[in-house]
C-alpha positions in Angstrom: -30.2 -58.5 61.6 -32.8 -56.5 59.7 -31.3 -53.3 61.1 -27.8 -54.2 59.8 -29.3 -55.3 56.4 -31.1 -52.0 56.0 -27.9 -50.2 56.9 -26.0 -52.1 54.3 -28.6 -51.5 51.7 -28.6 -47.8 52.5 -24.8 -47.7 52.2 -24.9 -49.6 48.8 -27.6 -47.3 47.5 -25.6 -44.3 48.6 -22.5 -45.5 46.8 -24.5 -46.2 43.6 -26.2 -42.8 43.8 -22.9 -40.9 44.4 -21.2 -42.9 41.7 -23.9 -42.1 39.2 -23.8 -38.5 40.2 -20.0 -38.5 39.8 -20.2 -40.1 36.4 -22.9 -37.7 35.3 -20.8 -34.8 36.4 -17.8 -36.2 34.6 -19.8 -36.8 31.4 -21.2 -33.4 31.6 -17.8 -31.9 32.0 -16.5 -34.0 29.1 -19.4 -32.8 26.9 -18.5 -29.2 27.9 -14.9 -29.7 26.9 -15.9 -31.5 23.6 -18.4 -28.7 22.8 -15.8 -26.1 23.4 -13.3 -27.9 21.2 -15.8 -28.2 18.4 -17.1 -24.6 18.4 -15.5 -21.9 16.2 -12.7 -19.9 17.7 -14.2 -17.4 20.0 -11.2 -15.1 19.8 -10.3 -14.2 16.2 -6.8 -13.5 15.4 -6.3 -9.7 15.2 -4.5 -8.9 11.9 -3.0 -5.8 13.5 -1.0 -8.2 15.7 0.3 -10.2 12.8 3.4 -9.2 10.9 2.4 -7.9 7.4 3.7 -9.6 4.3 6.5 -8.0 2.4 6.2 -7.0 -1.2 7.8 -10.2 -2.6 5.4 -12.3 -0.6 2.4 -10.3 -1.8 3.5 -10.6 -5.4 4.0 -14.4 -5.1 0.4 -14.9 -4.0 -2.1 -16.2 -6.5 -4.0 -13.2 -8.0 -7.7 -12.9 -7.3 -9.7 -12.1 -10.5 -10.9 -8.6 -10.5 -13.4 -7.5 -13.2 -14.0 -3.9 -14.3 -17.2 -2.5 -15.8 -18.2 1.0 -17.0 -21.4 1.4 -18.9 -24.2 -1.2 -18.9 -26.3 -0.2 -21.8 -26.8 -1.0 -25.5 -24.5 0.6 -28.1 -25.7 3.6 -30.0 -24.5 4.9 -33.4 -22.4 7.7 -31.9 -20.3 5.3 -29.8 -16.7 5.1 -30.9 -14.9 1.8 -31.5 -12.9 2.4 -28.3 -16.0 3.0 -26.3 -17.3 -0.4 -27.2 -14.8 -2.0 -24.8 -16.4 0.1 -22.0 -20.0 -0.7 -22.9 -21.7 -4.0 -22.2 -25.4 -4.6 -23.0 -27.7 -5.3 -20.0 -28.6 -8.7 -21.3 -25.0 -9.7 -21.8 -24.0 -8.4 -18.3 -26.8 -10.5 -16.8 -25.6 -13.5 -18.7 -22.0 -13.0 -17.5 -23.1 -12.7 -13.9 -25.1 -15.9 -14.2 -22.1 -17.6 -15.6 -20.0 -16.5 -12.6 -22.6 -17.8 -10.2 -23.1 -21.0 -12.1 -19.4 -21.5 -12.2 -19.1 -21.3 -8.4 -17.5 -17.9 -8.0 -18.0 -15.9 -4.8 -17.6 -12.2 -4.8 -15.2 -10.6 -2.3 -14.6 -6.9 -1.3 -11.4 -4.9 -1.0 -11.0 -5.5 2.7 -11.0 -9.2 2.2 -8.5 -9.0 -0.6 -6.3 -6.7 1.5 -6.3 -9.1 4.5 -5.5 -12.0 2.1 -2.6 -10.3 0.5 -1.1 -8.7 3.7 -2.1 -11.1 6.5 -2.9 -14.4 4.8 -6.6 -14.1 5.5 -8.9 -16.8 4.2 -11.0 -16.3 1.0 -14.0 -18.2 -0.2 -13.6 -20.8 -2.9 -13.2 -19.3 -6.3 -13.1 -15.6 -5.2 -13.7 -12.8 -7.6 -14.2 -9.1 -7.3 -16.6 -7.1 -9.5 -15.9 -3.4 -9.8 -17.6 -0.4 -11.5 -15.9 2.8 -12.6 -17.3 6.4 -13.3 -20.6 6.5 -11.3 -22.9 5.6 -14.2 -26.5 5.2 -13.0 -26.9 1.9 -14.9 -24.4 0.4 -12.5 -27.0 0.9 -9.8 -30.2 0.1 -11.7 -28.9 -2.9 -13.8 -25.6 -3.7 -12.1 -26.6 -3.7 -8.5 -29.9 -5.4 -9.1 -28.3 -8.2 -11.0 -25.6 -8.7 -8.4 -28.3 -9.0 -5.7 -30.0 -11.8 -7.6 -26.9 -14.0 -7.1 -25.9 -12.7 -3.6 -23.0 -10.8 -5.1 -21.5 -7.6 -3.8 -19.6 -5.0 -5.8 -17.1 -2.2 -5.6 -18.1 1.2 -7.0 -15.3 3.6 -7.9 -17.0 7.0 -7.8 -16.0 10.0 -9.9 -17.5 12.7 -7.7 -17.9 15.5 -10.3 -20.6 13.3 -11.9 -22.8 12.6 -8.9 -26.4 13.5 -9.6 -25.8 14.6 -13.2 -28.4 13.9 -15.8 -28.1 14.0 -19.6 -27.1 11.6 -22.4 -25.6 9.6 -19.6 -27.3 9.7 -16.2 -25.1 9.3 -13.1 -25.9 8.0 -9.6 -27.3 10.3 -7.0 -26.0 10.6 -3.4 -29.0 8.6 -2.3 -28.2 5.7 -4.6 -24.5 5.8 -3.5 -25.6 5.7 0.1 -27.9 2.8 -0.6 -25.1 0.8 -2.2 -22.9 1.4 0.9 -25.8 0.5 3.3 -26.4 -2.7 1.4 -22.8 -3.8 2.1 -21.1 -2.8 -1.2 -17.8 -0.9 -1.1 -17.7 2.8 -2.2 -14.3 3.9 -3.3 -12.6 6.8 -5.0 -12.0 7.4 -8.8 -10.8 11.1 -8.5 -12.9 14.2 -8.9 -13.1 14.4 -12.7 -11.1 11.4 -14.0 -7.8 13.3 -14.3 -4.8 11.1 -15.4 -2.9 10.1 -12.2 0.4 10.3 -14.0 -0.2 14.0 -14.6 -1.1 15.0 -11.0 0.2 18.3 -9.7 0.6 19.1 -6.0 -2.8 20.7 -6.0 -4.4 17.6 -7.4 -3.8 15.7 -4.2 -6.4 18.0 -2.7 -8.8 18.4 -5.5 -8.6 14.9 -7.0 -8.0 12.9 -3.9 -8.7 14.5 -0.5 -11.8 16.4 -1.5 -13.5 13.4 -3.2 -12.6 11.1 -0.3 -14.2 13.6 2.2 -17.4 13.9 0.0 -17.8 10.1 -0.3 -17.3 9.6 3.4 -19.9 12.3 4.1 -22.4 10.6 1.8 -21.8 7.0 3.1 -20.8 7.6 6.7 -18.0 5.1 6.0 -14.2 5.4 5.5 -13.0 5.4 2.0 -9.8 3.3 1.8 -9.5 2.2 -1.9 -8.8 3.9 -5.2 -8.9 3.1 -8.9 -6.7 4.9 -11.4 -8.4 6.7 -14.3 -7.5 4.9 -17.5 -5.7 2.4 -15.3 -2.6 4.6 -15.6 -0.2 5.1 -12.6 3.1 6.7 -12.0 5.5 4.8 -9.8 7.2 7.8 -8.3 4.0 9.0 -6.6 2.4 5.7 -5.6 3.7 6.2 -2.0 1.5 9.2 -1.7 -1.6 7.2 -1.9 -0.8 5.6 1.4 0.0 9.0 2.9 -3.5 10.1 1.8 -5.2 7.3 3.5 -5.6 4.5 0.9 -4.9 0.9 1.8 -4.8 -0.3 -1.8 -5.4 0.9 -5.4 -6.4 -0.8 -8.7 -5.0 -0.5 -12.2 -6.1 -2.4 -15.3 -4.3 -5.2 -17.0 -0.7 -3.9 -17.1 2.0 -5.3 -14.9 2.1 -4.6 -11.1 4.8 -2.4 -9.6 7.1 -4.7 -7.6 7.7 -2.0 -5.0 4.0 -1.2 -4.6 2.0 -4.3 -5.3 -0.9 -3.2 -3.1 -1.3 0.0 -5.1 -1.2 -1.7 -8.5 -3.7 -4.5 -8.1 -4.7 -5.8 -11.6 -8.2 -5.7 -13.1 -9.5 -6.7 -16.5 -12.3 -5.1 -18.5 -15.2 -7.4 -19.5 -15.7 -6.1 -23.0 -19.2 -5.9 -24.5 -18.1 -8.2 -27.4 -17.3 -11.1 -25.0 -19.6 -14.1 -24.7 -19.9 -15.6 -21.2 -17.5 -18.4 -22.4 -15.0 -15.7 -23.5 -15.1 -14.1 -20.1 -14.6 -17.4 -18.3 -11.5 -18.2 -20.4 -10.2 -14.6 -20.0 -10.4 -14.8 -16.2 -8.5 -18.1 -16.1 -5.9 -16.9 -18.6 -5.3 -13.6 -16.9 -5.3 -14.5 -13.2 -4.5 -18.2 -12.7 -0.8 -18.0 -13.4 0.7 -18.2 -9.9 -0.1 -19.9 -6.7 0.6 -18.9 -3.1 
């Protein structure tokens, strides 16, 4: 009797053990499935496998605010009235960047904007792009240091003739441009010597476009894919050549975009030195919050 009882107990214990093991395995498997379901996608959608948006779709998307800066310094007596729009005092620039940060803006770079416009890529809440033209050294000393304070990144459109020049206005060195690129900012083209794009000759595509691109790529070790028009002026008949010369997108100022080349006429607005932080906030919303995707 004791023998049969021991056998029965053994069998019962075995069933309980096996059942517990089975449940444990099942639970473990379920946890594995749940964990897999809750983790971020391990395979990101490759934009090259997605059909790019057409021009009408790109134009219909809500515009991302893009700000343009030139000189970050105090005005001097010899500055013309026109120059005042391109000059912003360091204290005011810092005040404006603080306003953007306090207002919840997040800076984006051209690759992010391109993927949003062409492939429907996601952007952070309240995206904004901060750009600088003409290579002035104060964009590095005051501009970049201020952006870093708020975790911002910028886009620097370099006029290559000016690199390393010193004088009444000092310009960035190769080392400073390289540092900006290494820190995750975007280095882009602004021609060789600021020649009006609408007046380009055939030779200018080499001297004003290809040669500066090559120089900037040698300095940074990174591909240059974006361009800003001097004076914000473009000529529709030659916009197609920007793509042929390797650019993914180009930036104008506040004039209307070209409906056939919306990627090559992305709007920016200048933040004038006379603006208060409140003026800038209202200007951003008035200029860019007109349409929704």
